[in-house]
N, C-alpha and C positions, 0 to 999 in steps of 0.2 A: 852069417844073417842078421848078426848081429849089429854089426859096423850097420851096416845097412836102417835095421831097426830106427835105429840113434838117432841116421837123418833125415829119418822119415817123422819121427816126435817134435828132435829137432823142428824141421821145416813148417810141423801142421802150429808148431806153437809162438813161428814169426807169424804165420798167416794169422790166427789169436790175437797176433799183438798188435799185430800193422795198424789196424782197422781201427784202435784204441785208437793209440797213436796221432794215426790223420785226423779220426775227429776231433781230439782236445786242438786242435790249430788253432782252428776255422771258430773258436770257441773269445781266443785268446786276445785274435786280428778282431774277431766282431766284437769285443769289450770296446778293445780301443779304440774302434773308430766308431765308439754309439756317441757320444756329442756329433759329429761330420750326418752321422745318419738320422737326427732326429734332426737337428737342422737344418741340416743343407734342403732337406725335398720346399720347408715352408718360405726359404731365401730365395730357391729355384721360382717359386711358382708369386713373389711378389716384383720379383722380377718384371718376368715374363708379364703378369696384368702392370707393373708402368711400364715395359716398354706396349705393350697392347693400347695401352694408354694415351700413350703422344703416339700411335697412329692413328688412332680415331680423332682427338681432335686435331693434326695438323693435317692427315690427308684429308678422312674417308668426310669429317665434316665441312659447309658450304664456309667458306671464311664470317661469308657477314652471318653463322651458327652458331660460329668456333668461341663465342662466353657461354658458351652452354656445355662446356668441353676445355674446363679450360687447363692448361699446363700443370704436371708435381710443380715443380722447381718451386709454379707464382701462388701453387694452396701450401706449398711448404713454409714458404717467405712472413705465411702469418704469421706461422708459431711464431715468430721473428717483430713480427712488425708494435713499434710501442701503443701507435693506437688504438689496436685490435687487439694484442693479445694476452691482457691482464685484465678486458672484460672479456675474453672467452675463456681465463682461469679462475677465475674469479666464481662462474655460471657454472659448470663442470666442480668446483668444490661444492657449491649450493646442489648439484643436480648429486650427486654422493651421499653429502651426504641426505636426501631425502631416501636414496637407492638405502643405501644400506640400515637404514635406520628401518625403515617395512622388513627386508630384508630376514632384522630380525626377532623382529614380529611374527609377521614370515613362520623363522623359521621356531619360534615357540611356539604359537599356537599350532602349526601343523603337526607336532610331536604332540602335543597335548591330546592333541583332535586321532590323532591312528592310535595312542597311547589308549582313549574310550572307546575306541570301535574293537579292539581288541579283544577286551573283559568278555568281551559276551558279544553272538549272530545279534542278536536282535538288535543292538547297538546299531552296526553296522549297516543293518539292513531301514532303521532311522536317517543315520545322518550321514551317509556316502554318496545317496545321493544327491542331497543337498553339495558334496561336494565339485562333484560332476554337470551340476547346474551351476554352483559356481565359475568355472573353469566354462564349457564352453557357450555363455551368455557374453555378445559380445563390450567391449570395457566401452567403446564410442560410447556403446548406449545408458550404459550408469554414467559419465561424465555427469553430463547434465544435472545430476540425480545426488551427483555429491558436493555438486557443484553451491545446488541447492538449501543442502543442508548441514555441510559442511564447512561451508566458507569455498574462498577460491584463492584458500593460499599454503602456508606449508601443509597444514593437517591430511589440505585436499589428497595431494602429489602422493603424501607418506600415504593414507586408504587404496589407494592407485597402483602401486607400488605393492601393498601387502597384497590387496587380489585378484593380480596378478601373479605375487611369486606364490601365491602358497598351497596351490593344488599339486603341488611333482610333492613338494614335503608329505603333503601328506595320504597322496597313494606311494610313495614313493616308503616313509618310516612303516605303512602300512604293510607290504611287500613284508620287506626286514623281518617283522614280526611273527608275520606266518608262519618265514621263512625257516622257522626251529627246524633241526630234524626232532624223526618221529623218535628215534631210542635214547635224545640228551630227554628229552620234555617224558617220555616214559622212567623215567629213571627217578625225578626231580617228584614226579605226581607219585612212586613208590615211597623213595623216601615225606612222604604226605604235607611239601613244602607249598606254605601260601602263596598264591595271584603274587603281590610284592616281593618274592624272594625267587620268584621264576621268572620274573619281570626283569629284576635287577643282575640275577646271578647266570641267565641263560637267554632271554626275547636280547634283550635292551643289548648287552654285547656287538649278538649273531647281526644283530642289526646296525648295526653301525656301520657295515661300508655302504647299506642302499641308501640312509643316513643320510650319507657324504656325496655323495651318489644327485640324492634331492635338492640338499645343497645346492650347490656346482648347477644344477636345469637355474634352477633357485632365486640363485645368483645372473646370470645375464637375464633374464629377468624381469628382476626389482632393478636393472638400469633401463629395462625398454618403458616401464611403469613410471618409472619418475620421468623420461623424457617424455614419457607421455602425460604428466600431469606439467612438465612443467610447460608441455605446445600449447596445454585449452587454460591453466589456470595459474593466470601470468602475473598474480598480486602479487606483493611481496618480494622479497627475494631471487632475480631472475636466475633462472634453470641454463642449462644449455640449449633441451627443447625452446625457448623464448629466445635464444639464438638467434634459432632455427629458422621459427618463424621468421619473427625480424627480416633474416638475410634474406627471405624467401623475399617477404613481398616485395625488398628492398631492389633481388636483382641483383644480385652481389654476391655474384658463383664464387668463388676463390676463398672467402670468409664461411660461404653457406659449403663449401667444400668438405672443408679444416672444420670449422664442428660436427659434424659429421666426420669425419674419421676423427676425431677422436671423439667423440662417443664411444663409437667400436671401440679401440683401441684398451679406455676405459672398462669396456663390459666383459672386453676380453683380459684382462687385470686380474678384477678380480673372479672375472669364471678361474685362470690361471693359480689367484692362489687357496681355493676353497680345494680345487683336484690336490695339490700341493700340501695345502692344510693332512686333508685327508690320508695322503700314506702317508703321514708323519703321525699317524693314532695310532692307524690301522695295516699297517703297509709293511710291520712289521711279524705280519703273525696272517697277515688274511694280503691275494697278488689282487691288488688292487687296478684295475683298469686306468 
């Protein structure tokens, strides 16, 4: 009986250890293939899009309308064309200056606006509706007024970028400030901490993930605002939006597609940078999505 009991105990021990050991192996494999898992699907989708692009341009469209969708290799050749590429890169730089300037101002204004609303409910009830109104007004309806008031150059384009990028910073920052754990807030209340101490030591650190999420959204919107401003305010240094308008008017399909793709890639890079920066700041203690 003693030998049988030892055999059963040994068998039960193996059953308990086996799932743990088996579960540990996939984790190691999953970590070793993390790069392929992250970059494989986007690359596969990009290849599918390019293949569909070739198919539609060469098979679906009639030969007389093939100019509407030039093949990808002709579009990407524009980036190395010495007659077109320098102007396009210079325009992208001008758009980047407008977008990043407007984004920086929107971040500062959005955080200050949200902190002010977080201090008292009556301030929130007074100011938040105007943030919503600012978001819901079509920006194209404000573009003529912005041009009349601020001219049609750099300042007007920055203002358009600010107006488009401001609301995500306000809403996300306010959400983060108001999402502090109630028990932690009560602890600070028991310590008779001032509003400044509560904001500095508790609310603002807890709101950092939401703030960086707002930055990522605002970053993409600031690029859109800068391109919209370039499209309508074409005085001074031309941006990528001005080039898109010029290529559209001249029916230059290859440069038009190249300019649109370049502007999109710039927006992706800015969006990715703020995601990376957010992980570096809060990723050590917060599971930043």
